[in-house]
Backbone bond lengths (Angstrom), bond angles and torsions (degrees), N, CA, C in turn:
res aa  C-N    CA-C-N  psi(-1)  N-CA   C-N-CA  omega(-1)  CA-C   N-CA-C  phi
1 M - - - 1.323 - - 1.592 109.16 -
2 P 1.326 125.87 125.80 1.412 119.05 -177.01 1.613 110.17 -80.50
3 R 1.226 111.10 147.34 1.553 119.53 172.93 1.406 115.35 -66.79
4 R 1.374 113.44 132.42 1.326 121.00 172.98 1.554 110.24 -78.42
5 I 1.326 116.02 141.07 1.537 118.56 174.28 1.395 111.52 -91.23
6 I 1.442 116.14 118.13 1.339 123.25 178.36 1.568 113.43 -98.71
7 S 1.340 118.46 129.17 1.482 115.92 -172.20 1.532 109.35 -70.31
8 Q 1.285 114.91 161.20 1.445 123.25 -179.79 1.577 105.89 -61.99
9 E 1.215 119.19 -39.45 1.488 123.01 -176.01 1.552 105.00 -61.35
10 I 1.290 123.17 -45.97 1.475 125.96 177.77 1.441 111.80 -62.13
11 R 1.334 115.67 -45.28 1.460 121.50 174.03 1.465 116.47 -52.13
12 D 1.295 108.95 -47.22 1.577 117.69 -177.53 1.550 105.53 -67.57
13 R 1.315 123.07 -45.44 1.446 125.42 176.05 1.524 110.50 -52.30
14 I 1.309 116.96 -49.61 1.317 124.39 -176.11 1.667 111.35 -60.19
15 I 1.263 111.14 -52.77 1.460 118.49 169.48 1.362 120.33 -48.32
16 N 1.452 112.36 -48.52 1.504 120.50 176.82 1.492 113.73 -61.58
17 K 1.320 117.11 -38.28 1.391 120.50 173.29 1.560 119.20 -58.47
18 I 1.415 111.06 -43.42 1.368 120.13 170.57 1.484 117.55 -64.53
19 K 1.360 115.13 -45.10 1.347 118.66 179.37 1.531 123.11 -78.69
20 N 1.248 114.33 -31.71 1.342 119.78 -178.00 1.660 119.92 -114.14
21 E 1.274 110.70 -19.70 1.485 117.83 -176.98 1.594 111.36 -107.66
22 G 1.311 119.27 -0.22 1.345 121.43 170.30 1.550 111.76 82.99
23 Y 1.275 118.62 14.15 1.559 121.10 177.94 1.427 107.23 -73.82
24 T 1.314 116.48 146.47 1.467 120.31 176.74 1.694 99.14 -90.79
25 V 1.420 110.06 161.50 1.448 110.74 -176.58 1.570 108.30 -71.00
26 A 1.188 122.08 -22.87 1.472 121.35 172.28 1.614 113.78 -66.74
27 Q 1.282 116.08 -38.57 1.399 120.35 176.71 1.538 112.78 -70.75
28 A 1.335 113.42 -39.23 1.466 115.14 177.89 1.547 111.93 -66.65
29 A 1.419 116.60 -38.18 1.439 125.72 177.99 1.479 111.38 -57.68
30 Q 1.327 115.62 -41.39 1.468 123.26 -173.30 1.540 103.43 -77.78
31 E 1.270 119.51 -47.94 1.424 119.40 -178.64 1.536 115.02 -54.69
32 F 1.319 114.23 -42.30 1.454 124.14 -168.36 1.493 109.77 -98.15
33 G 1.368 119.39 -8.78 1.401 127.56 178.96 1.597 111.91 59.20
34 V 1.468 112.87 50.43 1.341 121.83 172.60 1.505 110.08 -125.98
35 G 1.367 117.68 166.85 1.484 116.44 179.84 1.520 110.92 -84.10
36 V 1.305 111.80 150.85 1.505 126.58 174.58 1.462 107.40 -53.94
37 K 1.252 123.25 -49.20 1.411 125.16 -173.63 1.449 111.26 -65.92
38 A 1.344 118.11 -32.87 1.486 121.80 176.53 1.509 109.04 -64.22
39 I 1.373 115.62 -47.90 1.499 116.24 179.30 1.476 109.37 -61.98
40 Y 1.149 124.52 -44.09 1.541 123.61 178.06 1.512 112.63 -56.67
41 R 1.409 111.85 -37.75 1.505 117.35 176.62 1.482 107.27 -62.56
42 W 1.360 121.82 -51.23 1.371 128.68 -175.54 1.518 109.48 -58.74
43 I 1.392 122.88 -46.66 1.293 124.99 179.37 1.542 110.25 -60.20
44 G 1.354 115.21 -46.11 1.498 117.30 -179.34 1.453 115.47 -65.69
45 S 1.178 116.47 -28.28 1.548 119.58 -179.16 1.453 115.27 -83.48
46 Q 1.376 116.52 -16.13 1.425 124.01 -175.94 1.532 111.11 -89.51
47 G 1.336 112.96 100.78 1.490 117.90 -176.96 1.402 118.03 -56.94
48 K 1.387 124.95 -26.13 1.351 126.68 -172.82 1.471 111.06 -90.46
49 V 1.285 124.66 4.17 1.406 127.95 167.77 1.569 109.95 -87.65
50 E 1.326 111.54 112.00 1.461 115.89 -173.68 1.607 110.61 -68.66
51 P 1.223 118.93 162.29 1.473 119.20 -175.92 1.545 100.41 -74.93
52 G 1.237 110.20 147.19 1.574 114.42 175.97 1.627 113.36 92.01
53 A 1.191 111.43 -3.40 1.574 113.48 -173.13 1.577 108.76 -63.87
54 L 1.401 114.48 -42.68 1.464 118.63 176.29 1.607 111.12 -64.04
55 E 1.228 118.33 -35.88 1.430 125.17 179.45 1.473 110.31 -68.96
56 L 1.430 118.06 -39.32 1.425 118.67 -179.89 1.529 109.65 -67.76
57 A 1.388 117.89 -43.30 1.377 118.98 179.97 1.492 109.06 -61.01
58 K 1.252 129.21 -36.38 1.287 131.83 -178.45 1.596 111.77 -65.31
59 L 1.358 110.92 -45.35 1.444 117.60 174.61 1.492 114.00 -61.94
60 K 1.281 116.27 -41.07 1.450 117.74 175.92 1.372 118.32 -62.15
61 R 1.392 116.02 -35.17 1.460 121.91 173.30 1.553 115.70 -68.03
62 E 1.397 113.64 -43.23 1.399 121.31 173.53 1.468 111.75 -59.67
63 N 1.348 118.78 -44.71 1.442 119.22 179.70 1.498 112.68 -59.26
64 N 1.313 117.94 -45.12 1.460 122.71 175.88 1.512 110.73 -54.77
65 E 1.380 115.09 -48.64 1.404 117.84 178.55 1.601 116.69 -55.71
66 L 1.330 107.73 -46.74 1.464 113.73 174.11 1.507 116.04 -56.89
67 K 1.309 113.79 -42.88 1.541 118.17 176.23 1.469 107.82 -57.96
68 Q 1.202 121.92 -46.42 1.548 123.26 -177.13 1.581 102.57 -61.48
69 I 1.235 117.21 -51.99 1.463 113.31 -179.95 1.533 122.02 -59.07
70 I 1.292 112.57 -35.41 1.495 118.34 170.54 1.495 111.88 -62.21
71 G 1.472 114.70 -42.66 1.417 112.10 177.70 1.505 115.02 -66.05
72 M 1.305 117.20 -38.50 1.541 117.88 175.19 1.536 106.64 -56.12
73 L 1.246 121.87 -57.73 1.464 127.78 -171.98 1.630 109.92 -54.99
74 M 1.274 111.49 -38.11 1.518 117.69 177.70 1.582 107.94 -64.40
75 L 1.300 110.31 -48.53 1.525 115.17 -178.80 1.602 109.64 -58.22
76 D 1.272 114.41 -47.15 1.504 119.04 178.26 1.397 108.50 -62.50
77 S 1.277 125.19 -43.89 1.364 127.80 178.49 1.540 114.02 -54.99
78 E 1.315 115.43 -43.29 1.474 126.20 -177.17 1.615 105.56 -69.88
79 R 1.268 114.44 -40.74 1.497 118.77 -179.25 1.528 107.54 -64.34
80 G 1.299 115.55 -44.35 1.512 117.98 175.53 1.510 117.76 -56.64
81 K 1.419 113.38 -43.93 1.459 116.35 -179.33 1.486 105.63 -62.54
82 K 1.272 126.08 -43.35 1.481 130.33 -176.57 1.387 114.07 -62.83
83 N 1.309 118.33 -30.73 1.534 123.19 174.90 1.397 118.01 -77.46
84 H 1.328 115.77 -13.23 1.491 120.15 -173.44 1.419 108.01 -100.67
């Protein structure tokens, strides 16, 4: 199967979504229709992506999920107090 040529502009958009918007590599790959391995290659070859950018995005996403869970638990707790 021949490789599709992805413009540098699209590559930069994909990397930006991963680095700054909290996308996982898998999410970006699916959205843009490119392979996960290709994205990792682009990230690895781009000197201006600091080490840990992917980890930072993952931590931001997890932090937001935990905040949502805490909010739901607090609501459940308040509802429980009102019922007693």
